[in-house]
PLY file of the C-alpha trace (Angstrom):
ply
format ascii 1.0
element vertex 423
property float x
property float y
property float z
element edge 422
property int vertex1
property int vertex2
end_header
-12.49 -5.02 10.52
-10.46 -7.93 9.21
-12.17 -9.63 6.25
-12.29 -13.01 8.03
-14.26 -11.44 10.89
-17.25 -11.07 8.58
-19.82 -13.82 8.57
-19.56 -16.01 5.42
-22.80 -14.75 3.87
-21.82 -11.06 4.16
-18.37 -11.79 2.84
-19.73 -13.46 -0.30
-22.18 -10.58 -0.81
-19.26 -8.16 -0.62
-17.43 -10.04 -3.39
-20.56 -10.01 -5.56
-20.99 -6.27 -5.03
-17.35 -5.71 -5.95
-17.91 -7.47 -9.29
-21.10 -5.55 -10.01
-19.40 -2.16 -9.57
-17.68 -2.49 -12.96
-18.57 0.27 -15.45
-17.94 0.82 -19.16
-16.67 3.79 -21.14
-19.01 4.41 -24.08
-16.15 5.97 -26.07
-14.44 2.56 -26.25
-15.88 0.39 -29.05
-18.05 -2.49 -27.87
-15.89 -4.99 -29.75
-12.98 -4.05 -27.46
-15.17 -4.87 -24.49
-16.07 -8.20 -26.04
-12.35 -8.95 -26.23
-11.94 -7.82 -22.64
-14.78 -10.14 -21.57
-13.10 -13.09 -23.27
-9.82 -12.28 -21.50
-11.62 -11.86 -18.16
-13.09 -15.34 -18.58
-9.62 -16.62 -19.48
-8.11 -15.13 -16.30
-10.98 -16.57 -14.27
-10.15 -20.03 -15.65
-6.51 -19.57 -14.57
-7.50 -18.65 -11.01
-10.02 -21.51 -10.93
-7.33 -24.02 -11.92
-5.01 -22.58 -9.23
-7.79 -23.01 -6.61
-7.85 -19.24 -6.07
-11.63 -19.24 -5.73
-12.14 -15.62 -4.62
-10.41 -14.11 -7.67
-12.07 -16.62 -9.99
-15.52 -15.79 -8.59
-15.03 -12.01 -8.96
-13.79 -12.32 -12.55
-16.58 -14.71 -13.58
-19.16 -12.37 -12.05
-17.62 -9.40 -13.89
-17.92 -11.35 -17.13
-21.61 -12.06 -16.51
-22.38 -8.47 -15.49
-20.62 -7.08 -18.57
-22.06 -9.46 -21.15
-25.60 -9.77 -19.79
-26.15 -6.21 -18.55
-23.60 -3.44 -19.15
-22.71 -4.11 -22.80
-26.34 -4.20 -23.86
-26.52 -0.48 -23.05
-23.58 0.34 -25.36
-24.64 2.42 -28.42
-23.05 0.08 -30.97
-23.94 -3.19 -29.25
-26.40 -4.09 -32.02
-23.59 -3.81 -34.59
-21.43 -6.47 -32.92
-20.57 -9.41 -35.20
-22.73 -12.47 -34.59
-19.61 -14.56 -33.98
-18.53 -12.36 -31.05
-21.97 -12.52 -29.45
-22.12 -16.27 -29.86
-18.70 -16.67 -28.27
-19.85 -14.69 -25.23
-23.02 -16.80 -24.98
-21.00 -20.02 -25.11
-18.67 -18.75 -22.40
-21.63 -17.69 -20.24
-23.10 -21.21 -20.45
-19.79 -22.60 -19.22
-19.36 -19.97 -16.49
-22.83 -20.18 -14.88
-22.32 -23.64 -13.32
-18.79 -22.66 -12.24
-20.20 -19.63 -10.39
-22.72 -21.81 -8.53
-19.99 -24.28 -7.63
-17.74 -21.42 -6.47
-20.48 -20.12 -4.18
-20.54 -23.47 -2.40
-16.74 -23.67 -2.19
-16.42 -20.09 -0.97
-19.12 -20.51 1.66
-17.27 -23.54 2.98
-13.91 -21.73 2.83
-15.28 -18.62 4.57
-16.92 -20.69 7.31
-13.66 -22.54 8.00
-11.68 -19.28 8.06
-14.26 -17.67 10.35
-14.16 -20.61 12.78
-10.33 -20.55 12.82
-10.37 -16.81 13.48
-12.94 -17.24 16.28
-10.89 -20.00 17.90
-7.71 -17.93 17.65
-9.46 -14.92 19.19
-10.69 -17.14 22.04
-7.14 -18.40 22.61
-5.82 -14.83 22.59
-8.37 -13.76 25.21
-7.52 -16.79 27.37
-3.80 -16.00 27.07
-4.45 -12.36 28.04
-6.50 -13.47 31.06
-3.70 -15.83 32.12
-1.07 -13.09 31.78
-3.23 -10.76 33.86
-3.71 -13.44 36.52
0.05 -14.08 36.69
0.76 -10.36 36.99
-1.76 -10.01 39.81
-0.15 -13.01 41.53
3.29 -11.38 41.27
1.95 -8.15 42.79
0.28 -10.10 45.61
3.52 -11.96 46.39
5.58 -8.74 46.46
3.12 -7.16 48.86
3.19 -10.27 51.06
7.01 -10.24 51.08
6.96 -6.58 52.15
4.56 -7.37 54.99
6.70 -10.36 56.06
9.84 -8.21 56.00
8.21 -5.62 58.27
7.12 -8.31 60.72
10.69 -9.71 61.02
12.48 -6.42 61.83
15.14 -6.99 64.59
14.84 -4.44 67.41
17.99 -3.20 69.21
18.64 -4.96 72.53
16.91 -3.44 75.54
19.43 -1.63 77.79
19.85 -3.08 81.30
17.67 -1.59 84.01
19.63 0.63 86.37
18.95 0.86 90.06
16.62 3.63 91.11
19.29 5.38 93.16
21.55 5.69 90.12
18.96 7.87 88.36
19.22 10.63 90.98
21.23 13.50 89.52
23.00 15.89 91.76
22.16 19.57 91.06
24.92 21.53 89.30
25.79 24.96 90.50
26.25 27.50 87.69
28.60 30.39 88.45
27.16 33.87 88.05
30.27 35.40 86.46
30.05 33.67 83.02
30.19 36.13 80.11
28.33 34.99 76.91
29.38 36.13 73.36
26.96 38.08 71.23
24.84 35.69 68.95
26.11 35.47 65.36
23.97 37.38 62.89
24.32 34.65 60.27
26.57 32.01 58.82
29.03 32.95 56.13
27.55 32.69 52.66
29.92 29.78 51.86
28.56 27.75 54.76
24.96 28.51 53.88
25.50 27.45 50.26
27.12 24.21 51.37
24.19 23.41 53.62
21.30 24.36 51.35
22.68 24.23 47.83
21.42 27.82 47.33
23.70 30.70 46.50
23.16 34.11 48.02
21.45 35.34 44.87
19.19 32.30 44.95
18.18 33.03 48.52
17.07 36.50 47.49
14.48 35.07 45.02
10.96 36.35 45.16
9.36 32.93 45.81
5.91 34.12 44.81
6.69 35.03 41.20
6.77 32.58 38.27
10.44 33.05 37.46
11.44 32.29 41.02
9.33 29.14 41.08
10.80 27.93 37.80
14.31 28.55 39.06
13.62 26.58 42.20
12.27 23.68 40.14
15.49 23.69 38.12
17.60 23.74 41.24
15.66 20.90 42.81
15.19 18.68 39.74
18.31 19.72 37.86
18.24 21.74 34.66
16.99 19.60 31.74
18.39 20.03 28.23
16.08 21.79 25.80
14.47 19.54 23.19
14.14 20.90 19.68
10.77 19.52 18.56
11.48 20.70 15.04
14.04 17.90 14.72
11.41 15.19 15.32
10.73 13.21 12.10
7.38 13.96 10.55
5.44 12.57 7.61
4.26 15.25 5.23
1.87 14.82 2.33
2.89 12.15 -0.18
4.41 13.27 -3.44
2.64 12.30 -6.63
5.16 9.53 -7.25
4.88 8.19 -3.69
1.11 8.23 -3.96
1.26 6.39 -7.27
3.55 3.79 -5.72
1.05 3.21 -2.94
-1.72 2.77 -5.50
0.29 0.21 -7.48
0.85 -1.99 -4.46
-2.42 -3.69 -5.30
-1.35 -4.37 -8.91
0.05 -7.69 -10.02
3.61 -7.60 -11.29
4.16 -7.70 -15.05
7.30 -9.55 -16.18
8.76 -8.71 -19.60
11.63 -10.47 -21.43
14.84 -8.45 -21.56
15.17 -9.27 -25.27
11.83 -7.66 -26.19
13.10 -4.07 -26.44
16.04 -4.70 -28.77
14.00 -7.14 -30.84
11.26 -4.55 -31.33
13.77 -1.80 -32.21
15.27 -4.07 -34.87
11.80 -4.80 -36.30
10.98 -1.06 -36.38
14.33 -0.03 -37.91
13.05 0.41 -41.49
10.24 2.70 -40.32
12.57 4.53 -37.94
14.96 5.41 -40.79
11.96 6.90 -42.62
10.90 8.79 -39.47
7.73 6.68 -39.07
6.44 5.30 -35.80
5.95 1.55 -35.28
3.70 -0.12 -32.71
3.24 -3.59 -31.26
1.02 -5.42 -28.75
2.32 -7.06 -25.58
0.59 -10.37 -24.87
1.06 -13.14 -22.35
-0.53 -15.13 -19.58
-1.47 -14.96 -15.92
0.00 -17.48 -13.53
0.40 -17.66 -9.74
-0.44 -14.02 -9.15
1.72 -12.42 -11.83
1.50 -11.58 -15.54
4.24 -12.80 -17.88
4.64 -11.24 -21.33
5.68 -13.99 -23.73
4.53 -12.65 -27.12
5.17 -9.51 -29.13
2.52 -9.11 -31.85
3.21 -6.66 -34.67
-0.16 -5.82 -36.27
-0.87 -4.39 -39.69
-0.58 -0.62 -39.26
-0.07 2.80 -40.77
2.19 5.43 -39.24
3.53 8.96 -39.44
6.34 10.79 -37.67
4.19 11.24 -34.57
1.42 8.63 -34.72
0.65 5.00 -35.44
-2.74 3.34 -36.10
-3.47 -0.40 -35.79
-5.41 -2.08 -38.62
-7.40 -5.33 -38.76
-7.59 -5.90 -35.01
-9.50 -9.13 -35.63
-6.21 -10.70 -36.75
-4.68 -9.85 -33.38
-7.66 -11.41 -31.60
-7.29 -14.56 -33.69
-3.66 -14.95 -32.62
-4.56 -14.36 -28.97
-7.40 -16.89 -29.04
-5.21 -19.48 -30.72
-2.48 -19.08 -28.07
-4.80 -18.29 -25.13
-3.09 -14.91 -24.62
-4.06 -11.83 -22.63
-3.45 -8.22 -23.73
-0.87 -6.77 -21.33
-0.07 -3.43 -23.00
1.58 -1.96 -26.04
4.89 -0.63 -27.31
5.75 2.02 -29.89
8.67 4.07 -31.14
9.41 7.79 -31.16
11.93 8.03 -34.03
13.02 11.62 -33.35
11.07 12.80 -30.30
11.88 12.39 -26.62
10.40 9.78 -24.29
6.86 10.77 -23.23
3.16 10.02 -23.81
1.40 12.39 -26.20
-2.30 13.15 -25.85
-3.02 10.50 -28.51
-0.86 8.03 -26.56
-2.77 8.89 -23.37
-6.08 7.95 -24.99
-4.60 4.73 -26.37
-3.18 3.77 -22.96
-6.48 4.65 -21.28
-8.34 2.15 -23.48
-5.83 -0.56 -22.49
-5.72 0.30 -18.80
-9.50 0.52 -18.33
-9.73 -3.10 -19.45
-6.54 -4.28 -17.71
-5.27 -2.14 -14.78
-1.77 -3.67 -15.07
-1.42 -2.76 -18.77
1.60 -0.60 -19.62
2.83 1.62 -22.43
6.47 1.15 -23.49
8.02 4.05 -25.43
11.31 3.63 -27.32
12.79 7.08 -28.02
15.35 6.04 -30.64
17.19 9.34 -31.16
17.46 10.01 -27.41
18.29 6.34 -26.68
15.68 6.25 -23.90
13.06 3.75 -22.78
9.89 4.74 -20.95
7.52 2.40 -19.15
4.35 4.29 -18.25
0.84 3.89 -16.87
-1.87 6.44 -16.17
-2.49 7.64 -12.64
-5.97 7.30 -11.14
-6.61 10.99 -11.81
-5.20 10.59 -15.31
-7.66 7.80 -16.13
-10.56 9.92 -14.89
-9.48 12.93 -16.96
-8.70 11.07 -20.19
-11.75 8.78 -20.00
-14.14 11.73 -19.96
-12.24 13.67 -22.67
-14.12 13.67 -25.99
-11.33 15.30 -28.03
-9.37 13.44 -30.68
-6.03 14.06 -32.33
-3.35 16.08 -30.53
-4.68 18.30 -27.75
-3.74 19.56 -24.31
-3.84 17.51 -21.11
-2.60 19.01 -17.85
0.21 17.14 -16.12
-0.22 18.84 -12.76
-1.04 16.63 -10.96
0.63 14.02 -13.17
-1.54 12.29 -15.77
0.92 9.40 -16.06
3.99 8.14 -14.21
6.58 5.39 -14.43
4.96 1.95 -14.07
6.36 0.43 -10.88
4.76 -2.98 -11.37
6.96 -3.87 -14.38
9.97 -6.19 -14.04
12.40 -7.34 -16.73
13.74 -10.90 -16.79
16.49 -12.26 -19.11
15.22 -15.83 -18.77
11.72 -15.31 -20.23
11.53 -16.60 -23.82
10.03 -14.26 -26.40
7.83 -15.18 -29.38
7.37 -12.59 -32.12
4.38 -12.72 -34.47
4.54 -10.17 -37.27
1.13 -9.88 -38.95
2.40 -7.44 -41.59
3.99 -10.29 -43.56
0 1
1 2
2 3
3 4
4 5
5 6
6 7
7 8
8 9
9 10
10 11
11 12
12 13
13 14
14 15
15 16
16 17
17 18
18 19
19 20
20 21
21 22
22 23
23 24
24 25
25 26
26 27
27 28
28 29
29 30
30 31
31 32
32 33
33 34
34 35
35 36
36 37
37 38
38 39
39 40
40 41
41 42
42 43
43 44
44 45
45 46
46 47
47 48
48 49
49 50
50 51
51 52
52 53
53 54
54 55
55 56
56 57
57 58
58 59
59 60
60 61
61 62
62 63
63 64
64 65
65 66
66 67
67 68
68 69
69 70
70 71
71 72
72 73
73 74
74 75
75 76
76 77
77 78
78 79
79 80
80 81
81 82
82 83
83 84
84 85
85 86
86 87
87 88
88 89
89 90
90 91
91 92
92 93
93 94
94 95
95 96
96 97
97 98
98 99
99 100
100 101
101 102
102 103
103 104
104 105
105 106
106 107
107 108
108 109
109 110
110 111
111 112
112 113
113 114
114 115
115 116
116 117
117 118
118 119
119 120
120 121
121 122
122 123
123 124
124 125
125 126
126 127
127 128
128 129
129 130
130 131
131 132
132 133
133 134
134 135
135 136
136 137
137 138
138 139
139 140
140 141
141 142
142 143
143 144
144 145
145 146
146 147
147 148
148 149
149 150
150 151
151 152
152 153
153 154
154 155
155 156
156 157
157 158
158 159
159 160
160 161
161 162
162 163
163 164
164 165
165 166
166 167
167 168
168 169
169 170
170 171
171 172
172 173
173 174
174 175
175 176
176 177
177 178
178 179
179 180
180 181
181 182
182 183
183 184
184 185
185 186
186 187
187 188
188 189
189 190
190 191
191 192
192 193
193 194
194 195
195 196
196 197
197 198
198 199
199 200
200 201
201 202
202 203
203 204
204 205
205 206
206 207
207 208
208 209
209 210
210 211
211 212
212 213
213 214
214 215
215 216
216 217
217 218
218 219
219 220
220 221
221 222
222 223
223 224
224 225
225 226
226 227
227 228
228 229
229 230
230 231
231 232
232 233
233 234
234 235
235 236
236 237
237 238
238 239
239 240
240 241
241 242
242 243
243 244
244 245
245 246
246 247
247 248
248 249
249 250
250 251
251 252
252 253
253 254
254 255
255 256
256 257
257 258
258 259
259 260
260 261
261 262
262 263
263 264
264 265
265 266
266 267
267 268
268 269
269 270
270 271
271 272
272 273
273 274
274 275
275 276
276 277
277 278
278 279
279 280
280 281
281 282
282 283
283 284
284 285
285 286
286 287
287 288
288 289
289 290
290 291
291 292
292 293
293 294
294 295
295 296
296 297
297 298
298 299
299 300
300 301
301 302
302 303
303 304
304 305
305 306
306 307
307 308
308 309
309 310
310 311
311 312
312 313
313 314
314 315
315 316
316 317
317 318
318 319
319 320
320 321
321 322
322 323
323 324
324 325
325 326
326 327
327 328
328 329
329 330
330 331
331 332
332 333
333 334
334 335
335 336
336 337
337 338
338 339
339 340
340 341
341 342
342 343
343 344
344 345
345 346
346 347
347 348
348 349
349 350
350 351
351 352
352 353
353 354
354 355
355 356
356 357
357 358
358 359
359 360
360 361
361 362
362 363
363 364
364 365
365 366
366 367
367 368
368 369
369 370
370 371
371 372
372 373
373 374
374 375
375 376
376 377
377 378
378 379
379 380
380 381
381 382
382 383
383 384
384 385
385 386
386 387
387 388
388 389
389 390
390 391
391 392
392 393
393 394
394 395
395 396
396 397
397 398
398 399
399 400
400 401
401 402
402 403
403 404
404 405
405 406
406 407
407 408
408 409
409 410
410 411
411 412
412 413
413 414
414 415
415 416
416 417
417 418
418 419
419 420
420 421
421 422
């Protein structure tokens, strides 16, 4: 059923249910969810200003469900800073009236769309009835023309009537000494084949058996070329990559400045020479259905040859709040290793992607001169989210836990702002 076929009330209830289905991962700190709630409200404001009422309503409802219901069940909810809780309360006060207003606007929008759909369906049915009537009229006319043609057939002229006396035929006397030839036993096989199209071997067929019947059918209808059904195109099961591509069709595109990669590599150069990883946060805004990364934030951090840990996350949040930025993913270096996501990276990416499905992980493998742009698959999120292990451990990659992110685009015209919090 097309969504506009639903009555307005049911359609709004479906949107509300969609927002209420959000769940939280208890392994992710509650303060990260508070940040996510703030960004959800921020995205809702963007959609609201763009008059995209459906997306705004769903995001606002998700905010209310998370802050007023789900987060209260988190184990460390009571340890949240008072400032974070107050910020959520202030946002909720602002969002409640917007939600009520959106219900009115959406009801009106859904009613108008439903009426337009109903009118279009009525026009389609009327057009189909008219086409059927015209077709019936054509058939009726052809039949009438056939009947008229039969009624106007010209008969050959009637031969003149002969006098009765001319019809009397004189008897013919047949002589008794005529000698008749013996009747021919049969025509030559060449004559028979010319008349019937059957060769002598064909005439000897046993017409009651299956092979004979099939041969006759071929002779009558003409032998048809064999069709190799194996050559017909077929759609087999999707590969993991094809399946992932189909899943990402619903994701918004994420545009990243071309200059970001080289700029980050230059920033990380000192650590790279010491064989230490460096990480950064991708931040930006939502506008007209796409995310644009405009800021690269380098947080205070500690690193080793195969790991990197962010410190003082509250400083990152302060920058984002000041610039009204959303968290769009992260980037880190592999000074000597190849381009991949380790088990630690998988858990880091999972925490980003659970809060923002479009979030990506960029990996700069310096020694191999490779760039990876990854996101977890649906199965990967399920596996990593329920994993309670920390540090480096095994995660199966069959089926794939992560794949290349197909929603990412690079653009040379996007300006980049770098904020290095280590200074």
